[in-house]
C-alpha positions as a printed Julia matrix, in Angstrom:
132×3 Matrix{Float64}:
 -151.89  -143.99  47.65
 -152.83  -145.43  44.34
 -149.34  -146.27  44.03
 -149.34  -148.05  47.43
 -152.59  -149.88  46.49
 -150.93  -150.68  43.13
 -147.59  -151.92  44.51
 -149.75  -154.08  46.92
 -151.8   -155.58  44.62
 -149.15  -156.54  42.27
 -147.17  -158.07  45.14
 -150.19  -160.0   46.16
 -150.23  -161.31  42.13
 -146.66  -162.26  42.19
 -146.93  -164.32  46.31
 -149.76  -166.14  44.98
 -148.02  -167.17  41.39
 -145.04  -168.54  43.47
 -147.12  -170.37  45.99
 -149.48  -171.73  43.0
 -146.31  -172.94  41.41
 -146.39  -170.94  38.93
 -142.65  -169.45  38.99
 -141.05  -168.72  35.79
 -138.04  -170.52  36.31
 -137.15  -174.28  37.87
 -135.5   -172.66  41.04
 -139.13  -170.64  41.46
 -140.8   -174.25  41.37
 -138.78  -175.72  43.44
 -139.33  -172.89  46.1
 -142.71  -173.22  45.77
 -142.6   -176.53  46.88
 -140.11  -176.67  49.38
 -141.96  -173.58  51.05
 -145.1   -175.95  51.21
 -143.05  -178.82  52.7
 -141.44  -176.66  55.47
 -144.92  -175.47  56.33
 -146.3   -179.02  56.53
 -148.54  -178.63  53.53
 -147.25  -181.98  52.24
 -150.29  -182.65  50.03
 -149.95  -178.98  48.61
 -146.46  -179.93  47.82
 -147.92  -182.75  46.23
 -150.36  -181.13  43.82
 -147.56  -178.63  43.02
 -145.14  -181.13  41.87
 -148.08  -183.4   40.13
 -148.8   -180.16  38.37
 -145.67  -178.92  37.23
 -144.63  -183.1   35.71
 -143.51  -183.17  31.85
 -146.3   -185.59  31.97
 -149.82  -186.51  32.9
 -150.38  -188.81  35.73
 -153.54  -190.92  36.08
 -155.96  -190.38  38.85
 -154.25  -193.78  40.61
 -150.96  -192.56  40.51
 -151.89  -188.88  41.55
 -153.42  -190.86  44.69
 -150.1   -192.65  45.1
 -148.17  -189.93  45.17
 -149.78  -187.9   47.54
 -149.49  -190.85  49.93
 -146.21  -191.13  49.33
 -145.66  -187.16  50.35
 -147.85  -188.4   53.6
 -144.96  -191.05  53.95
 -142.14  -188.58  53.51
 -143.58  -186.08  56.3
 -143.5   -188.89  59.06
 -139.63  -189.56  57.81
 -139.03  -185.57  58.14
 -141.06  -185.22  61.59
 -138.78  -188.62  62.7
 -135.7   -186.25  62.19
 -137.12  -183.59  64.34
 -138.71  -182.02  61.21
 -137.64  -179.59  58.39
 -135.53  -176.88  59.75
 -134.7   -175.43  56.21
 -134.63  -176.24  52.81
 -132.43  -174.07  50.23
 -131.85  -173.77  46.43
 -127.94  -174.73  46.54
 -127.87  -174.2   42.08
 -129.81  -173.76  39.53
 -128.2   -174.84  36.28
 -129.85  -173.83  32.69
 -128.39  -175.4   29.83
 -126.84  -173.28  26.92
 -129.62  -174.14  25.04
 -132.26  -173.27  27.31
 -134.49  -176.08  27.36
 -132.97  -178.49  30.11
 -131.97  -177.34  33.86
 -130.82  -179.01  37.18
 -131.86  -177.9   40.45
 -129.71  -178.83  43.47
 -131.59  -178.7   46.83
 -130.56  -179.07  50.19
 -132.72  -180.05  53.24
 -131.57  -179.31  56.96
 -133.78  -181.43  59.25
 -134.16  -180.82  63.03
 -131.69  -183.07  64.53
 -129.24  -181.5   62.11
 -129.01  -184.18  59.73
 -129.05  -182.94  55.77
 -130.51  -184.0   52.68
 -129.32  -183.37  48.77
 -131.75  -183.72  46.2
 -131.06  -182.82  42.47
 -134.35  -182.53  40.31
 -134.22  -182.23  36.37
 -136.37  -180.19  34.6
 -137.45  -179.73  30.55
 -138.28  -176.7   28.92
 -141.91  -177.69  26.8
 -143.66  -174.8   25.2
 -141.48  -171.69  27.0
 -143.03  -173.5   30.61
 -140.43  -175.17  32.57
 -141.73  -178.81  33.44
 -140.19  -180.89  36.24
 -138.76  -184.17  33.87
 -140.24  -187.51  34.58
 -136.84  -189.2   33.08
 -138.0   -189.79  29.51
């Protein structure tokens, strides 16, 4: 019985880490963000994105990004909502310091959108590249 309790405790911790943007790879971070978007939690997706940027945003820029994500929800709703959002590829450079994650979003109306996100590894932690 104790083994089962330990298993569920570890599973809960892992789930919490992924849902809070604490993934170990760029794909984990993308999955965390996209799962919030698919669930309709655009503000939470914005927060996870901001928290995983390789740069610090001012409070004004944080608020602007949250507002941008709210507008994205309106755009997605106009396409019938999001049916799925999947990781297509995760490519990590040979030096292990850069990565590219490609995602594909399928909307309720059948249309699709592809996105590419660049990552950098800073102090052993993957961060979304601000394009510097």
